[in-house]
C-alpha positions as CSV (number, residue, x, y, z in Angstrom):
1,M,7.7,8.9,34.3
2,S,7.2,6.9,37.5
3,V,5.7,3.5,37.7
4,I,2.4,5.0,39.0
5,D,2.2,7.8,36.5
6,N,1.1,6.4,33.2
7,T,0.3,9.7,31.5
8,P,1.6,9.6,27.9
9,S,4.2,12.3,27.0
10,N,2.4,13.0,23.7
11,R,-1.4,13.4,24.0
12,N,-2.0,14.3,20.3
13,F,-4.2,11.9,18.4
14,L,-3.2,10.5,15.0
15,S,-5.0,12.4,12.2
16,P,-6.3,10.5,9.2
17,V,-5.2,13.3,6.9
18,N,-1.6,13.4,8.0
19,F,0.2,11.2,5.5
20,A,2.3,11.3,2.4
21,F,2.8,8.6,-0.2
22,R,5.5,7.6,-2.6
23,I,5.8,5.0,-5.3
24,K,8.7,5.4,-7.6
25,K,7.2,3.5,-10.6
26,A,4.0,5.6,-10.5
27,P,4.9,9.2,-9.5
28,F,1.7,10.8,-10.8
29,V,-0.4,8.6,-8.5
30,N,1.5,10.0,-5.5
31,F,-0.1,13.5,-5.7
32,F,-3.7,12.3,-6.1
33,I,-3.9,9.7,-3.2
34,Q,-7.2,10.0,-1.4
35,Q,-7.2,7.0,0.9
36,I,-4.8,4.3,1.9
37,S,-4.7,2.0,4.9
38,I,-1.9,0.1,6.6
39,P,-2.9,-3.5,5.8
40,A,-3.6,-6.1,8.4
41,I,-0.9,-8.4,9.6
42,S,-1.4,-11.8,11.2
43,V,0.6,-14.8,12.3
44,T,-0.4,-18.4,11.9
45,N,-0.9,-20.5,15.0
46,I,-0.2,-24.2,15.8
47,D,-2.5,-26.2,18.0
48,I,-0.7,-28.5,20.3
49,R,-2.8,-31.2,21.9
50,N,-2.2,-33.1,25.1
51,E,-4.5,-35.4,27.0
52,H,-6.4,-32.5,28.6
53,V,-6.5,-29.5,26.3
54,T,-5.5,-28.2,22.9
55,A,-3.3,-25.2,23.4
56,P,-2.5,-22.6,20.7
57,Y,1.1,-21.6,20.1
58,P,2.3,-18.9,17.8
59,G,3.4,-20.2,14.4
60,E,6.2,-19.0,12.1
61,H,4.5,-17.4,9.1
62,L,3.2,-13.9,8.8
63,T,0.4,-13.1,6.4
64,F,0.1,-9.5,5.1
65,A,-3.2,-8.3,3.7
66,P,-3.0,-6.5,0.3
67,L,-2.2,-2.8,0.1
68,K,-5.2,-0.9,-1.2
69,L,-5.1,2.7,-2.3
70,E,-7.7,5.1,-3.8
71,F,-6.7,8.0,-6.0
72,L,-8.3,10.7,-8.0
73,V,-7.8,10.2,-11.7
74,D,-6.4,13.1,-13.6
75,E,-8.2,14.1,-16.8
76,D,-5.3,13.0,-19.0
77,L,-5.4,9.5,-17.3
78,I,-1.7,9.7,-16.7
79,N,-1.9,8.3,-13.1
80,Y,-4.4,5.6,-14.1
81,L,-2.3,4.5,-17.0
82,E,0.8,4.2,-14.8
83,I,-0.8,1.4,-12.9
84,H,-2.7,0.1,-15.9
85,N,0.4,-0.3,-18.0
86,W,2.3,-1.9,-15.2
87,I,-0.4,-4.5,-14.7
88,T,-0.5,-5.0,-18.5
89,A,3.2,-5.6,-18.7
90,L,3.0,-8.2,-15.8
91,G,0.1,-10.0,-17.5
92,K,1.8,-9.9,-21.0
93,P,-1.5,-10.0,-23.0
94,D,0.1,-9.2,-26.4
95,S,3.6,-10.8,-26.1
96,Y,6.2,-12.0,-23.7
97,Q,8.2,-8.9,-24.7
98,Q,6.0,-6.7,-22.5
99,Y,7.1,-8.6,-19.5
100,K,10.7,-8.9,-20.6
101,D,10.9,-5.1,-21.0
102,I,10.3,-4.6,-17.3
103,Q,12.0,-7.7,-16.2
104,D,15.3,-6.5,-17.7
105,I,15.2,-3.3,-15.6
106,P,17.3,-3.8,-12.4
107,D,15.1,-4.1,-9.2
108,Y,17.0,-1.4,-7.4
109,T,15.8,1.2,-9.8
110,G,12.2,0.7,-8.8
111,D,11.1,0.8,-12.4
112,G,11.1,-2.9,-13.1
113,I,8.6,-5.6,-12.0
114,Y,8.7,-4.5,-8.4
115,S,8.7,-1.1,-6.8
116,D,9.0,-0.3,-3.1
117,V,6.1,1.8,-1.8
118,S,6.5,4.2,1.1
119,L,3.7,5.6,3.3
120,F,4.8,8.4,5.6
121,V,2.8,9.0,8.7
122,L,3.0,12.7,9.7
123,N,2.7,14.1,13.2
124,S,0.5,17.0,14.3
125,L,3.1,19.5,13.0
126,K,3.0,17.8,9.5
127,A,6.6,16.4,10.0
128,Q,7.4,12.8,9.0
129,N,7.0,10.7,12.1
130,Y,7.0,7.1,10.7
131,E,7.8,5.5,7.3
132,I,6.1,2.3,6.3
133,V,7.9,0.6,3.4
134,F,6.2,-2.1,1.4
135,T,9.0,-4.1,-0.1
136,D,8.8,-5.5,-3.7
137,A,5.3,-4.3,-4.4
138,F,3.4,-4.9,-7.6
139,P,-0.2,-4.2,-8.6
140,I,-2.7,-7.1,-8.8
141,S,-5.8,-5.1,-9.7
142,L,-7.1,-1.7,-10.8
143,S,-10.7,-0.8,-10.5
144,E,-13.0,0.3,-13.2
145,L,-13.6,4.0,-14.1
146,N,-17.3,4.9,-13.7
147,F,-18.7,7.7,-15.9
148,D,-22.2,8.9,-15.0
149,T,-24.3,11.9,-16.2
150,R,-27.0,11.5,-13.5
151,P,-25.5,13.1,-10.4
152,S,-26.4,16.8,-9.9
153,D,-23.1,17.4,-8.0
154,I,-19.8,16.5,-9.7
155,K,-17.9,13.9,-7.9
156,F,-14.6,13.4,-9.6
157,I,-13.6,9.9,-10.7
158,T,-11.4,7.8,-8.4
159,A,-9.7,4.5,-9.0
160,T,-8.6,1.8,-6.5
161,A,-5.3,-0.1,-7.0
162,V,-4.5,-3.2,-5.0
163,F,-0.9,-4.3,-4.5
164,K,0.8,-7.4,-3.2
165,Y,4.3,-7.1,-1.6
166,T,6.8,-9.2,0.3
167,Q,6.5,-7.5,3.7
168,Y,6.2,-4.1,5.3
169,T,8.3,-2.5,7.9
170,I,7.5,0.5,10.1
171,T,10.4,2.8,11.0
172,S,10.4,5.8,13.3
173,L,11.9,8.8,11.7
């Protein structure tokens, strides 16, 4: 490509349905994912003042927005309970043993307190193009389940889970 020619080599647009998802600690959630977004990222700034103007400079700390995902709930509640039981163990409402049980599992297994989460962005041929890895993720909230007999069309129940994590990295595959 010459300096004058700025035509991209790939003119395909990114499709919102071309993704795959994997979280080791909640494998039944993987299949039922309906919606997920790559969270926002921001960097702090520092204002430096001189006698004429206040100038912004980039800071040193990144802030990652929480990871939110929506999934269809299976009728046996298996996928909902994966997240529910994980949060319950973290919050230890009955005893400290609930937390200790998952704390004693080595981090590298992905079955302890934290689990890495992977989002795969697929290209137009449905091949993995990018992997976004959310490191040391854990759930911080799980939405309610709404039952309602009023609608004339059945809309299956979904739940939203929100995760915190250390950072995310985007890798080309």
